[in-house]
gemmi code that builds the backbone of each chain (N, CA, C; Angstrom):
import gemmi

chains = {
    "A": [
        ("MET", (4.364, -55.376, -2.271), (5.568, -54.485, -1.540), (6.037, -53.424, -1.642)),
        ("ASN", (7.112, -53.518, -2.942), (7.879, -52.627, -3.691), (7.174, -51.335, -4.244)),
        ("GLY", (5.889, -51.784, -4.770), (5.057, -50.890, -5.413), (4.544, -49.977, -3.994)),
        ("SER", (4.022, -50.393, -3.105), (3.397, -49.410, -1.914), (4.545, -48.735, -1.290)),
        ("ASN", (6.013, -49.042, -1.450), (7.084, -48.456, -0.896), (7.354, -47.281, -2.033)),
        ("ALA", (6.934, -47.352, -3.521), (7.202, -46.129, -4.292), (6.151, -45.274, -4.216)),
        ("LEU", (4.933, -45.726, -3.926), (3.800, -45.126, -3.924), (3.868, -43.851, -2.778)),
        ("PHE", (4.553, -44.810, -1.591), (4.516, -43.744, -0.160), (5.572, -42.702, -0.595)),
        ("SER", (7.047, -42.935, -1.544), (7.865, -42.005, -1.512), (7.516, -41.082, -2.349)),
        ("ILE", (6.524, -41.369, -3.224), (6.028, -40.097, -4.406), (5.059, -39.481, -3.636)),
        ("ASP", (4.330, -39.960, -2.446), (3.415, -39.180, -1.963), (4.472, -38.475, -1.102)),
        ("LEU", (5.175, -38.491, -0.484), (6.079, -37.954, 0.749), (6.812, -36.926, -0.277)),
        ("ALA", (7.464, -37.194, -1.660), (8.000, -35.953, -2.163), (6.938, -35.235, -2.823)),
        ("GLN", (5.722, -35.660, -3.144), (4.897, -34.545, -3.528), (4.508, -33.785, -2.277)),
        ("VAL", (4.258, -34.176, -1.124), (3.972, -33.041, -0.053), (4.921, -32.302, 0.169)),
        ("PHE", (6.453, -32.811, 0.180), (7.427, -31.644, 0.235), (7.340, -30.898, -1.004)),
        ("SER", (7.149, -31.420, -1.732), (7.102, -30.203, -3.307), (6.081, -29.294, -2.894)),
        ("PHE", (4.664, -29.741, -2.438), (3.786, -28.729, -2.233), (3.861, -27.620, -1.292)),
        ("GLY", (4.650, -28.478, -0.231), (5.095, -27.533, 1.016), (5.751, -26.657, 0.606)),
        ("ALA", (7.290, -26.678, -0.465), (7.823, -25.840, -0.640), (7.358, -24.812, -1.374)),
        ("ILE", (6.260, -25.239, -2.462), (5.508, -24.075, -3.067), (4.848, -23.269, -2.337)),
        ("LEU", (4.219, -23.639, -1.168), (3.274, -23.011, -0.527), (4.325, -21.629, 0.228)),
        ("VAL", (5.466, -22.493, 0.704), (6.603, -21.352, 1.538), (6.963, -20.400, 0.602)),
        ("MET", (7.370, -20.828, -0.604), (7.729, -19.932, -1.529), (7.198, -19.068, -1.827)),
        ("ALA", (5.706, -19.368, -2.311), (4.601, -18.242, -2.632), (4.491, -17.146, -1.273)),
        ("TYR", (4.504, -17.745, -0.294), (4.024, -16.949, 0.859), (5.701, -15.936, 0.860)),
        ("CYS", (6.816, -16.368, 0.367), (7.821, -15.348, 0.407), (7.585, -14.522, -0.460)),
        ("LEU", (7.101, -15.128, -1.693), (6.727, -13.963, -2.891), (5.962, -12.838, -2.361)),
        ("TRP", (5.026, -13.283, -1.630), (3.912, -12.066, -1.339), (4.771, -11.359, -0.280)),
        ("LEU", (5.594, -12.143, 0.695), (6.454, -11.044, 1.666), (7.050, -9.758, 1.011)),
        ("VAL", (7.901, -10.280, 0.025), (9.072, -9.444, -0.802), (8.416, -8.655, -1.669)),
        ("VAL", (7.135, -8.646, -2.119), (6.247, -7.714, -2.725), (5.608, -6.618, -2.002)),
        ("SER", (4.920, -7.151, -0.845), (4.090, -6.391, 0.148), (5.065, -5.493, 1.305)),
        ("LEU", (6.097, -5.700, 1.294), (7.283, -5.338, 2.101), (7.933, -4.190, 1.239)),
        ("LYS", (8.025, -4.208, 0.392), (8.800, -3.470, -1.096), (8.280, -1.867, -0.395)),
        ("THR", (7.004, -1.707, 0.084), (6.720, -0.231, 0.177), (7.515, 0.520, 0.979)),
        ("ASN", (7.800, -0.634, 1.942), (8.620, -0.096, 3.581), (10.113, -0.004, 3.131)),
        ("VAL", (10.568, -0.039, 1.889), (11.942, -0.103, 1.623), (12.301, 0.324, 0.448)),
        ("PRO", (12.045, 1.778, 0.125), (11.754, 2.317, -1.329), (12.917, 2.186, -1.997)),
        ("GLY", (14.101, 2.472, -1.390), (15.236, 2.796, -1.992), (16.367, 2.732, -0.927)),
        ("GLY", (17.538, 3.312, -1.304), (18.643, 3.238, -0.198), (19.625, 1.904, -0.826)),
        ("ILE", (20.221, 1.471, 0.388), (21.394, 0.523, 0.086), (20.356, -1.016, 0.465)),
        ("ILE", (19.285, -1.179, 1.077), (18.342, -2.005, 1.119), (17.633, -2.060, -0.266)),
        ("GLY", (16.972, -1.113, 0.032), (15.767, -1.084, -1.350), (16.242, -1.651, -2.653)),
        ("LYS", (17.799, -1.179, -3.200), (18.418, -1.358, -4.704), (18.119, -2.752, -4.344)),
        ("ARG", (18.692, -3.742, -3.359), (18.701, -5.363, -3.438), (17.706, -5.897, -3.095)),
        ("TRP", (16.612, -5.147, -2.651), (15.422, -5.497, -2.423), (14.690, -6.064, -3.563)),
        ("ASN", (15.242, -5.317, -4.642), (14.418, -5.294, -6.172), (14.999, -6.773, -6.572)),
        ("LEU", (16.434, -7.057, -6.377), (16.899, -8.268, -6.619), (16.339, -9.618, -6.348)),
        ("LEU", (16.168, -9.444, -4.922), (15.457, -10.483, -4.403), (14.190, -10.656, -4.746)),
        ("MET", (13.688, -9.835, -4.830), (12.452, -9.825, -5.705), (12.487, -10.805, -6.736)),
        ("GLY", (13.324, -10.441, -7.528), (13.453, -11.070, -8.712), (13.713, -12.568, -8.562)),
        ("LEU", (14.797, -12.756, -7.867), (15.038, -13.933, -7.336), (14.009, -15.032, -7.128)),
        ("VAL", (13.305, -14.241, -6.198), (12.295, -15.069, -5.357), (11.289, -15.585, -6.445)),
        ("THR", (10.470, -14.656, -7.488), (10.221, -14.743, -9.029), (10.634, -16.138, -9.422)),
        ("VAL", (11.798, -16.146, -9.630), (12.615, -17.279, -10.531), (12.144, -18.626, -9.607)),
        ("PHE", (12.362, -18.413, -8.171), (12.041, -19.425, -7.224), (10.867, -20.163, -7.690)),
        ("THR", (10.161, -19.161, -7.489), (8.465, -19.270, -7.294), (8.092, -20.340, -8.584)),
        ("VAL", (8.469, -19.689, -9.666), (8.527, -20.595, -11.100), (8.924, -21.989, -11.069)),
        ("GLY", (10.193, -22.019, -10.633), (10.920, -23.032, -10.384), (10.277, -24.011, -9.702)),
        ("TYR", (9.642, -23.832, -8.661), (9.192, -24.774, -7.473), (7.792, -25.317, -8.042)),
        ("LEU", (7.203, -24.285, -8.801), (5.749, -24.767, -9.771), (6.065, -26.051, -10.472)),
        ("THR", (7.157, -26.266, -11.187), (7.521, -27.375, -11.998), (7.584, -28.307, -11.388)),
        ("THR", (7.984, -28.397, -10.008), (8.323, -29.744, -9.384), (7.017, -30.976, -9.428)),
        ("PRO", (5.471, -30.328, -9.282), (4.792, -31.679, -9.346), (4.735, -32.304, -10.940)),
        ("PHE", (5.510, -31.602, -12.031), (5.474, -32.196, -13.004), (7.264, -32.680, -13.331)),
        ("PHE", (7.794, -32.929, -12.316), (9.051, -33.521, -12.709), (8.964, -34.765, -13.365)),
        ("SER", (8.108, -35.588, -12.840), (7.907, -36.941, -13.315), (7.523, -37.280, -14.609)),
        ("ALA", (6.673, -36.055, -15.251), (6.352, -36.026, -16.678), (7.240, -35.156, -17.737)),
        ("LEU", (8.567, -34.835, -17.200), (9.684, -34.042, -17.909), (10.789, -35.068, -18.274)),
        ("PRO", (11.193, -34.854, -19.476), (12.396, -35.346, -20.012), (13.275, -35.277, -18.966)),
        ("GLU", (14.377, -36.099, -19.095), (15.692, -36.254, -17.868), (16.654, -34.681, -18.365)),
        ("ASN", (16.720, -34.405, -19.291), (17.565, -33.714, -19.807), (16.667, -32.140, -19.028)),
        ("VAL", (15.547, -32.026, -19.477), (14.865, -30.749, -18.812), (14.954, -30.628, -17.490)),
        ("LEU", (14.695, -31.791, -17.092), (14.772, -31.848, -15.409), (15.710, -31.246, -15.087)),
        ("ARG", (17.403, -31.622, -15.416), (18.656, -31.601, -14.935), (18.559, -30.120, -15.205)),
        ("LEU", (18.555, -29.568, -16.488), (18.593, -28.049, -16.732), (17.789, -27.103, -15.637)),
        ("ILE", (16.459, -27.473, -15.202), (15.701, -26.682, -14.206), (16.129, -26.756, -12.892)),
        ("VAL", (16.850, -27.898, -12.546), (17.278, -28.504, -11.134), (18.564, -27.119, -11.230)),
        ("GLY", (19.634, -27.572, -12.064), (20.883, -26.234, -12.084), (20.353, -25.195, -12.148)),
        ("ILE", (19.344, -24.552, -13.172), (19.167, -23.168, -12.721), (18.809, -22.626, -11.254)),
        ("ILE", (17.829, -23.792, -10.320), (17.659, -23.447, -9.600), (18.572, -23.342, -8.111)),
        ("PHE", (19.409, -24.245, -8.660), (20.768, -24.245, -7.627), (21.460, -22.973, -7.806)),
        ("LEU", (21.402, -22.648, -9.200), (22.598, -21.542, -9.351), (21.774, -20.216, -8.782)),
        ("PHE", (20.702, -19.936, -9.087), (20.029, -19.046, -8.546), (19.697, -18.634, -6.910)),
        ("GLY", (19.728, -19.963, -6.392), (19.771, -20.264, -4.878), (21.067, -20.040, -4.528)),
        ("ALA", (22.206, -20.149, -5.013), (23.507, -19.796, -4.936), (23.832, -18.193, -5.047)),
        ("LEU", (23.210, -17.891, -5.795), (23.065, -16.393, -5.935), (22.278, -15.458, -5.099)),
        ("TYR", (21.152, -16.353, -4.814), (20.404, -15.674, -3.394), (20.935, -15.774, -2.260)),
        ("VAL", (21.871, -16.520, -1.767), (22.644, -16.766, -0.573), (23.615, -15.695, -0.617)),
        ("VAL", (24.687, -15.659, -1.520), (25.369, -14.384, -1.823), (24.828, -12.931, -1.740)),
        ("LEU", (24.179, -12.804, -2.138), (23.198, -11.350, -2.037), (22.715, -11.288, -0.494)),
        ("THR", (22.380, -12.250, 0.001), (21.961, -11.844, 1.495), (22.840, -11.641, 2.376)),
        ("VAL", (23.762, -12.729, 2.210), (25.092, -12.259, 3.360), (25.762, -11.241, 2.903)),
        ("LYS", (25.958, -10.759, 1.829), (26.430, -9.321, 1.559), (25.599, -8.425, 2.031)),
        ("LEU", (24.513, -8.334, 1.718), (23.268, -7.343, 2.256), (23.532, -7.174, 3.694)),
        ("ILE", (23.175, -8.509, 4.488), (23.799, -8.445, 5.758), (24.651, -7.972, 6.360)),
        ("TYR", (25.838, -8.027, 5.449), (27.218, -7.511, 5.839), (27.221, -6.312, 5.902)),
        ("ARG", (26.605, -5.637, 5.111), (26.340, -3.959, 4.558), (25.655, -3.350, 5.526)),
        ("VAL", (24.330, -3.918, 6.060), (23.657, -3.312, 7.091), (24.650, -3.341, 8.415)),
        ("ILE", (25.071, -4.366, 8.944), (26.024, -4.539, 10.087), (27.095, -3.644, 10.101)),
        ("GLN", (27.420, -3.083, 8.704), (28.483, -2.102, 8.683), (27.978, -0.521, 8.749)),
        ("GLU", (26.506, -0.568, 8.180), (26.260, 0.730, 8.328), (25.786, 1.004, 9.539)),
        ("LEU", (25.268, 0.007, 10.125), (24.761, 0.111, 11.994), (25.831, 0.305, 12.612)),
        ("THR", (27.019, -0.156, 12.323), (28.091, 0.087, 13.248), (29.207, 0.901, 13.005)),
        ("GLU", (29.224, 1.706, 11.994), (30.203, 2.724, 11.693), (30.156, 4.220, 12.079)),
    ],
    "B": [
        ("MET", (13.921, 21.478, 41.213), (13.544, 22.708, 40.854), (13.084, 23.440, 42.341)),
        ("ASN", (13.534, 24.456, 42.257), (13.348, 25.546, 43.834), (11.605, 26.011, 43.874)),
        ("PRO", (11.146, 25.352, 44.653), (9.447, 25.661, 44.655), (9.292, 26.945, 44.985)),
        ("SER", (10.048, 28.291, 45.370), (9.935, 29.329, 45.498), (9.904, 30.449, 44.201)),
        ("ALA", (10.410, 29.611, 43.019), (11.179, 30.046, 41.872), (9.407, 30.599, 41.321)),
        ("VAL", (9.578, 31.933, 40.756), (8.155, 32.226, 40.246), (8.178, 32.245, 38.638)),
        ("VAL", (7.574, 31.672, 38.058), (6.996, 30.978, 36.900), (6.075, 31.998, 35.978)),
        ("CYS", (6.833, 32.277, 34.850), (6.193, 33.256, 33.971), (6.098, 32.717, 32.290)),
        ("LYS", (5.192, 32.992, 31.592), (4.635, 32.455, 30.308), (5.906, 33.155, 29.461)),
        ("THR", (6.377, 32.578, 28.798), (7.095, 33.156, 27.141), (6.225, 33.653, 26.328)),
        ("ALA", (6.756, 34.280, 25.280), (5.888, 34.990, 24.223), (5.033, 33.597, 23.238)),
        ("LYS", (5.887, 32.304, 23.621), (5.165, 31.088, 23.017), (4.186, 30.795, 23.816)),
        ("GLY", (4.334, 30.387, 25.098), (3.135, 30.210, 26.092), (2.059, 31.359, 25.949)),
        ("GLU", (2.441, 32.588, 25.826), (1.280, 33.489, 25.647), (0.501, 33.142, 24.138)),
        ("GLU", (1.148, 33.063, 23.252), (0.567, 32.762, 21.757), (-0.201, 31.557, 21.690)),
        ("GLU", (0.098, 30.261, 22.485), (-0.592, 29.155, 22.792), (-1.815, 29.303, 23.289)),
        ("ILE", (-1.851, 30.094, 24.561), (-2.945, 30.622, 25.036), (-3.962, 31.343, 24.363)),
        ("GLN", (-3.557, 32.317, 23.412), (-4.322, 32.804, 22.800), (-5.105, 32.198, 21.377)),
        ("LYS", (-4.257, 31.614, 20.747), (-4.269, 31.364, 19.369), (-4.366, 29.792, 19.383)),
        ("ARG", (-3.734, 29.015, 20.434), (-3.751, 27.600, 20.175), (-3.187, 27.022, 19.268)),
        ("VAL", (-1.757, 27.761, 18.632), (-1.366, 27.231, 17.391), (-0.503, 26.317, 17.230)),
        ("HIS", (0.161, 25.696, 18.658), (1.232, 24.354, 18.824), (0.272, 23.449, 19.175)),
        ("GLY", (-0.760, 23.248, 19.540), (-1.535, 22.020, 19.939), (-0.989, 21.310, 21.454)),
        ("LEU", (-1.401, 22.263, 22.309), (-0.643, 21.464, 23.263), (-1.334, 20.867, 24.003)),
        ("GLU", (-0.988, 19.303, 24.789), (-1.990, 18.782, 25.207), (-2.699, 19.349, 26.268)),
        ("ARG", (-4.140, 18.770, 26.642), (-5.089, 19.393, 27.653), (-4.266, 19.720, 28.986)),
        ("ASN", (-3.739, 18.732, 29.062), (-3.294, 18.713, 31.002), (-2.277, 19.761, 31.043)),
        ("LEU", (-1.330, 19.653, 30.012), (-0.309, 21.091, 29.961), (-0.687, 22.210, 29.920)),
        ("ARG", (-1.888, 22.230, 28.865), (-2.818, 23.610, 28.510), (-3.459, 24.246, 29.939)),
        ("TYR", (-4.057, 23.334, 30.693), (-4.540, 23.963, 32.211), (-3.563, 24.307, 33.201)),
        ("VAL", (-2.161, 23.605, 33.014), (-1.059, 23.967, 33.944), (-0.562, 25.444, 33.169)),
        ("LEU", (-0.819, 25.972, 32.361), (0.195, 26.799, 31.519), (-1.032, 28.146, 31.659)),
        ("ILE", (-2.445, 27.750, 32.028), (-3.357, 28.689, 32.299), (-3.256, 29.313, 33.904)),
        ("LEU", (-2.777, 28.377, 34.411), (-2.490, 28.692, 36.217), (-1.377, 29.792, 36.050)),
        ("VAL", (-0.307, 29.611, 35.322), (1.019, 30.430, 35.214), (0.295, 32.254, 34.856)),
        ("ASP", (0.745, 33.022, 36.241), (0.184, 34.450, 36.301), (1.035, 35.179, 36.028)),
        ("GLY", (2.456, 34.591, 35.938), (3.653, 35.736, 35.783), (4.201, 36.370, 37.240)),
        ("SER", (3.590, 35.830, 38.335), (3.812, 36.304, 39.812), (3.793, 35.218, 40.735)),
        ("SER", (3.184, 34.245, 40.498), (3.061, 32.802, 41.576), (4.365, 31.932, 41.043)),
        ("SER", (4.710, 31.663, 42.174), (6.191, 30.671, 42.379), (5.640, 29.179, 42.132)),
        ("VAL", (6.355, 28.216, 41.747), (6.099, 27.127, 41.457), (5.424, 26.094, 42.476)),
        ("GLU", (5.595, 26.702, 44.002), (4.832, 26.005, 44.940), (3.157, 26.413, 44.938)),
        ("ARG", (3.128, 27.835, 44.576), (1.961, 28.361, 44.474), (1.103, 27.524, 43.296)),
        ("ILE", (1.363, 27.625, 42.322), (1.063, 27.045, 41.091), (0.575, 25.593, 41.122)),
        ("VAL", (1.405, 24.924, 42.138), (1.101, 23.426, 42.470), (0.031, 23.322, 43.273)),
        ("ALA", (-0.073, 24.300, 43.996), (-1.064, 24.657, 45.088), (-2.500, 24.555, 44.471)),
        ("LYS", (-2.598, 25.722, 43.618), (-3.602, 26.546, 42.531), (-4.232, 24.673, 41.766)),
        ("GLY", (-3.216, 24.266, 41.383), (-3.458, 22.715, 40.566), (-3.879, 21.528, 41.367)),
        ("GLU", (-4.121, 21.649, 42.355), (-4.280, 20.405, 43.553), (-5.432, 19.860, 42.886)),
        ("GLY", (-5.131, 18.420, 43.129), (-6.292, 17.377, 42.134), (-5.586, 17.400, 40.534)),
        ("MET", (-4.910, 18.146, 40.063), (-4.413, 18.215, 38.512), (-3.137, 16.823, 38.895)),
        ("HIS", (-2.925, 16.339, 37.798), (-1.933, 15.194, 37.858), (-0.502, 15.925, 37.686)),
        ("ASP", (0.280, 15.391, 38.595), (1.870, 15.884, 38.277), (2.071, 17.562, 37.793)),
        ("VAL", (1.677, 18.504, 38.450), (1.919, 19.868, 37.973), (3.224, 20.176, 37.973)),
        ("GLU", (4.008, 19.972, 38.744), (5.435, 20.188, 38.896), (5.962, 19.514, 37.471)),
        ("GLY", (5.558, 17.991, 37.383), (6.118, 17.688, 36.179), (5.809, 18.225, 34.983)),
        ("SER", (4.683, 19.034, 34.919), (3.890, 19.422, 33.828), (4.837, 21.013, 33.396)),
        ("LEU", (4.980, 21.693, 34.841), (5.710, 22.812, 34.721), (7.020, 22.711, 33.925)),
        ("LEU", (7.866, 21.806, 34.345), (9.433, 21.093, 34.149), (9.027, 21.145, 32.465)),
        ("ARG", (8.091, 20.467, 32.014), (7.838, 19.894, 30.541), (7.407, 21.263, 29.707)),
        ("LEU", (6.706, 22.030, 30.282), (6.343, 23.411, 29.422), (7.638, 24.382, 29.467)),
        ("ALA", (8.405, 24.399, 30.553), (9.472, 25.188, 30.450), (10.556, 24.648, 29.619)),
        ("SER", (11.030, 23.267, 29.269), (11.788, 22.456, 28.305), (11.080, 22.807, 26.781)),
        ("GLU", (9.794, 22.745, 26.734), (9.198, 23.232, 25.178), (9.077, 24.255, 24.964)),
        ("GLY", (9.756, 25.389, 26.094), (9.852, 26.990, 25.675), (8.603, 27.746, 26.108)),
        ("TYR", (7.444, 27.080, 26.778), (6.385, 27.897, 26.931), (6.280, 28.708, 28.276)),
        ("VAL", (6.947, 28.558, 29.046), (6.948, 29.092, 30.379), (8.674, 29.138, 30.684)),
        ("ASP", (9.083, 30.216, 31.448), (10.617, 30.368, 31.904), (10.334, 30.588, 33.673)),
        ("ILE", (11.072, 29.683, 34.382), (11.016, 29.142, 35.537), (12.634, 29.783, 36.245)),
        ("GLU", (11.913, 30.719, 36.960), (13.156, 31.286, 37.666), (14.136, 30.641, 38.159)),
        ("GLY", (15.464, 30.797, 37.664), (16.709, 29.945, 38.310), (17.036, 28.571, 37.736)),
        ("LEU", (15.997, 28.390, 36.796), (16.265, 27.027, 36.113), (16.919, 26.984, 34.891)),
        ("SER", (18.339, 26.858, 35.314), (19.568, 26.946, 34.256), (19.258, 26.454, 32.858)),
        ("VAL", (18.180, 25.160, 32.663), (18.110, 24.772, 31.386), (17.371, 25.667, 30.593)),
        ("ARG", (16.451, 26.690, 31.221), (15.535, 27.007, 30.488), (15.548, 27.444, 29.048)),
        ("ARG", (16.637, 28.459, 28.896), (16.961, 29.033, 27.972), (17.360, 27.794, 26.634)),
        ("GLY", (18.647, 26.878, 27.177), (18.516, 25.654, 26.286), (17.576, 24.986, 25.624)),
        ("GLY", (16.361, 25.048, 26.864), (15.308, 24.336, 26.369), (14.796, 24.708, 25.122)),
        ("GLU", (14.796, 26.112, 25.269), (14.036, 26.773, 24.024), (14.473, 26.507, 22.669)),
        ("ASP", (15.784, 26.424, 22.986), (16.782, 26.636, 21.540), (16.614, 25.313, 21.096)),
        ("VAL", (16.880, 24.240, 21.824), (16.426, 22.888, 21.422), (15.428, 22.588, 20.523)),
        ("VAL", (14.217, 23.128, 21.233), (12.886, 22.942, 20.566), (12.759, 23.230, 19.604)),
        ("ARG", (13.219, 24.571, 19.607), (13.536, 25.106, 18.070), (14.369, 24.272, 17.124)),
        ("ALA", (15.538, 23.849, 17.483), (16.372, 23.169, 16.758), (15.554, 21.860, 16.263)),
        ("LYS", (14.943, 21.429, 17.261), (14.140, 20.011, 16.796), (13.205, 20.352, 15.593)),
        ("ALA", (12.541, 21.566, 15.676), (11.269, 21.718, 14.891), (11.966, 22.086, 13.585)),
        ("GLN", (13.412, 22.677, 13.314), (14.074, 22.676, 12.542), (14.558, 21.323, 11.452)),
        ("LEU", (15.052, 20.609, 12.467), (15.428, 19.193, 11.849), (13.894, 18.221, 11.420)),
        ("ILE", (12.888, 18.732, 11.484), (11.752, 18.320, 11.417), (11.361, 18.391, 10.120)),
        ("ALA", (11.590, 20.020, 10.152), (11.193, 20.633, 8.586), (12.172, 20.397, 7.448)),
        ("ILE", (13.366, 19.899, 8.213), (14.342, 19.787, 7.243), (14.191, 18.291, 6.395)),
        ("ALA", (13.929, 17.389, 7.625), (13.575, 15.998, 6.827), (12.188, 15.937, 6.170)),
        ("ARG", (11.165, 16.901, 6.162), (10.044, 16.849, 5.659), (10.216, 17.179, 4.202)),
        ("GLU", (11.174, 18.502, 4.175), (11.480, 18.867, 2.812), (12.226, 18.068, 2.022)),
        ("LEU", (13.272, 17.460, 2.832), (14.168, 16.414, 2.147), (13.367, 14.873, 1.569)),
        ("LEU", (12.822, 14.608, 2.445), (12.038, 13.072, 2.533), (10.884, 13.275, 1.621)),
        ("GLY", (9.730, 14.184, 1.711), (8.501, 14.211, 1.560), (7.508, 13.355, 2.235)),
        ("ASP", (6.943, 12.445, 1.393), (6.125, 11.253, 2.029), (6.859, 10.467, 2.603)),
        ("GLU", (8.059, 10.221, 2.644), (9.381, 9.305, 3.023), (9.451, 9.563, 4.318)),
        ("ALA", (9.252, 10.885, 4.827), (9.950, 11.548, 6.014), (9.393, 10.933, 7.231)),
        ("GLY", (8.142, 9.927, 7.395), (7.228, 9.901, 8.306), (8.200, 9.114, 9.505)),
        ("LYS", (8.771, 8.204, 9.303), (9.725, 7.391, 10.524), (10.958, 7.970, 10.893)),
        ("ILE", (11.417, 9.207, 10.150), (12.636, 9.850, 10.512), (11.973, 10.911, 11.694)),
        ("ILE", (10.591, 11.610, 11.059), (10.233, 12.443, 11.977), (9.836, 12.034, 13.235)),
        ("SER", (9.753, 10.791, 13.046), (8.983, 10.140, 14.374), (10.219, 9.723, 15.535)),
        ("LYS", (11.304, 9.509, 14.987), (12.631, 9.670, 15.715), (12.884, 10.915, 15.988)),
        ("ILE", (13.010, 11.755, 15.355), (13.246, 13.205, 15.826), (12.524, 13.455, 17.084)),
        ("GLU", (11.154, 13.523, 17.012), (10.344, 13.937, 17.714), (10.407, 12.994, 19.109)),
        ("ALA", (10.880, 11.725, 18.915), (11.190, 10.793, 19.962), (12.579, 11.291, 20.880)),
        ("ALA", (13.178, 12.488, 20.512), (14.814, 12.398, 20.774), (14.697, 13.249, 22.171)),
        ("PRO", (15.670, 12.740, 23.237), (15.790, 13.776, 24.172), (16.070, 15.190, 23.736)),
        ("GLU", (15.403, 16.257, 24.356), (15.722, 17.217, 24.096), (16.719, 18.062, 24.793)),
        ("SER", (17.998, 17.666, 23.826), (19.282, 17.850, 24.249), (20.187, 17.644, 23.005)),
        ("HIS", (21.273, 18.631, 22.782), (21.949, 18.631, 22.017), (22.324, 17.729, 21.975)),
        ("ASP", (23.209, 16.569, 22.504), (23.781, 15.301, 22.455), (22.689, 14.287, 21.899)),
        ("GLY", (21.185, 14.562, 22.496), (20.133, 13.699, 22.171), (19.788, 13.921, 20.963)),
        ("LEU", (19.598, 15.055, 20.278), (19.126, 15.164, 18.970), (20.426, 14.804, 17.979)),
        ("PHE", (21.702, 15.120, 18.378), (22.962, 14.413, 17.530), (22.954, 13.100, 17.448)),
        ("GLU", (22.659, 12.243, 18.163), (22.223, 10.874, 17.892), (21.399, 10.510, 17.275)),
        ("ALA", (20.022, 11.312, 17.425), (19.018, 10.709, 16.549), (19.252, 11.196, 15.243)),
        ("VAL", (19.728, 12.154, 14.862), (19.988, 12.601, 13.717), (21.325, 11.644, 12.827)),
        ("GLN", (22.087, 11.038, 13.713), (22.854, 10.092, 13.248), (22.044, 8.869, 12.689)),
        ("GLN", (21.223, 8.447, 13.913), (20.757, 7.169, 13.358), (19.318, 7.255, 12.433)),
        ("CYS", (18.816, 8.618, 12.308), (18.288, 9.055, 11.106), (18.938, 8.721, 9.883)),
        ("LYS", (20.278, 9.270, 9.998), (20.738, 9.291, 8.410), (21.320, 7.627, 8.082)),
        ("LYS", (21.615, 6.805, 9.070), (21.669, 5.425, 8.926), (20.140, 4.741, 7.988)),
        ("VAL", (19.331, 5.169, 8.859), (17.997, 4.803, 8.368), (17.762, 5.142, 6.661)),
        ("VAL", (18.027, 6.138, 6.559), (17.839, 6.951, 5.333), (18.668, 6.475, 4.111)),
        ("ARG", (19.957, 6.124, 4.344), (20.953, 5.443, 3.785), (20.487, 3.867, 3.308)),
        ("LEU", (19.984, 3.322, 4.459), (19.746, 1.842, 4.485), (18.392, 1.824, 3.689)),
        ("ILE", (17.266, 2.527, 3.408), (15.873, 2.275, 3.310), (15.434, 3.297, 2.289)),
        ("ILE", (15.891, 4.603, 2.214), (15.417, 5.670, 1.496), (16.289, 5.957, 0.323)),
        ("ASP", (16.972, 6.386, 0.618), (18.348, 6.934, -0.722), (19.265, 7.454, 0.195)),
        ("GLU", (20.546, 6.910, -0.478), (21.892, 7.399, 0.123), (22.191, 8.849, -0.122)),
        ("ARG", (21.946, 9.396, -1.097), (22.274, 10.750, -1.320), (21.614, 11.967, -0.760)),
        ("LYS", (20.478, 11.386, -0.462), (19.597, 12.226, 0.703), (20.298, 12.034, 2.002)),
        ("ALA", (20.512, 11.010, 2.525), (21.021, 10.809, 3.730), (22.087, 11.701, 4.203)),
        ("ASP", (23.105, 11.641, 3.079), (24.326, 13.007, 3.208), (23.587, 14.179, 3.479)),
        ("ALA", (22.424, 14.453, 2.398), (22.186, 15.914, 2.451), (21.726, 16.185, 3.674)),
        ("LEU", (20.915, 15.145, 4.385), (20.156, 15.294, 5.662), (21.101, 15.558, 6.956)),
        ("MET", (22.060, 15.177, 6.533), (23.275, 14.863, 7.747), (23.857, 16.429, 7.682)),
        ("VAL", (24.096, 16.992, 6.321), (24.804, 18.045, 6.497), (23.991, 19.059, 6.792)),
        ("ARG", (22.833, 19.292, 6.420), (21.898, 20.178, 6.844), (21.350, 20.330, 8.136)),
        ("CYS", (21.003, 19.191, 8.874), (20.892, 18.968, 10.247), (22.087, 19.215, 10.929)),
        ("GLY", (23.077, 18.937, 10.245), (24.653, 19.104, 11.285), (24.776, 20.563, 11.172)),
        ("ALA", (24.590, 21.513, 10.486), (24.575, 23.076, 10.273), (23.853, 23.760, 11.670)),
        ("VAL", (22.024, 22.703, 11.726), (21.436, 23.197, 12.746), (22.233, 22.836, 14.093)),
        ("LEU", (22.863, 21.991, 14.034), (22.874, 21.443, 15.587), (24.193, 22.016, 15.919)),
        ("ASP", (24.836, 22.763, 14.965), (26.412, 23.305, 15.241), (25.801, 24.708, 15.625)),
        ("ALA", (24.749, 25.152, 15.288), (24.562, 26.368, 15.778), (23.900, 26.612, 16.991)),
        ("LEU", (23.503, 24.959, 17.455), (22.597, 25.078, 18.733), (23.740, 25.412, 20.192)),
    ],
}
model = gemmi.Model(1)
for chain_id, residues in chains.items():
    chain = gemmi.Chain(chain_id)
    for i, (resn, *xyz) in enumerate(residues, 1):
        res = gemmi.Residue()
        res.name, res.seqid = resn, gemmi.SeqId(i, " ")
        for name, pos in zip(("N", "CA", "C"), xyz):
            atom = gemmi.Atom()
            atom.name, atom.element = name, gemmi.Element(name[0])
            atom.pos, atom.b_iso = gemmi.Position(*pos), 0.0
            res.add_atom(atom)
        chain.add_residue(res)
    model.add_chain(chain)
structure = gemmi.Structure()
structure.add_model(model)
structure.setup_entities()
């Protein structure tokens, strides 16, 4: 009974992980393909940073299927890095949205 | 528009008939051909019976500077605005090069009035600042502003 519960939870975690990887891969394709529409300016400069962060996320997410095989200290480091860059991504996005609103309403 | 107002071609209209330099739409060209310099709006509408919205086409030809309609107070301003619009497009093309497409579309779609063009230029400046280049946005505003000030 415990074994089947463990198997179920592992499968569910893998499903979420693969889903996350797929979404992030789509996001990476999106930021790269949309770059030609935003060659420069206020958004264009931030866009390059967003592309870098999405690339970091994609690489980080690709490690999730191997989490069970990684030593705990490496695992904690990867999760910490993803969290840190996630927070930076949110700050960057919020500031960019605010700047766009400022530009459009000035 | 006064139906008895006489319509005549401007120099731009004559040039378009002879050389097709401005790429006038086919239906507008047909209406322009009907303008003989002595016929009134009413007479041209009658000559163009069966054609779509001849009166509307005459107004458009007047606003784009191809014809003068007697007593139509906006006609002179219309020619100037059309010329200013062409200048704004040329400035955008010169400053932005291959990236001017969106900006040119915005200017082309702007209403043919001073306020309409000014509003369009302001919007273009914001778009350029956001997605092309902040310095080019300022340069665009300065140069287009000079054209609009002279209007």
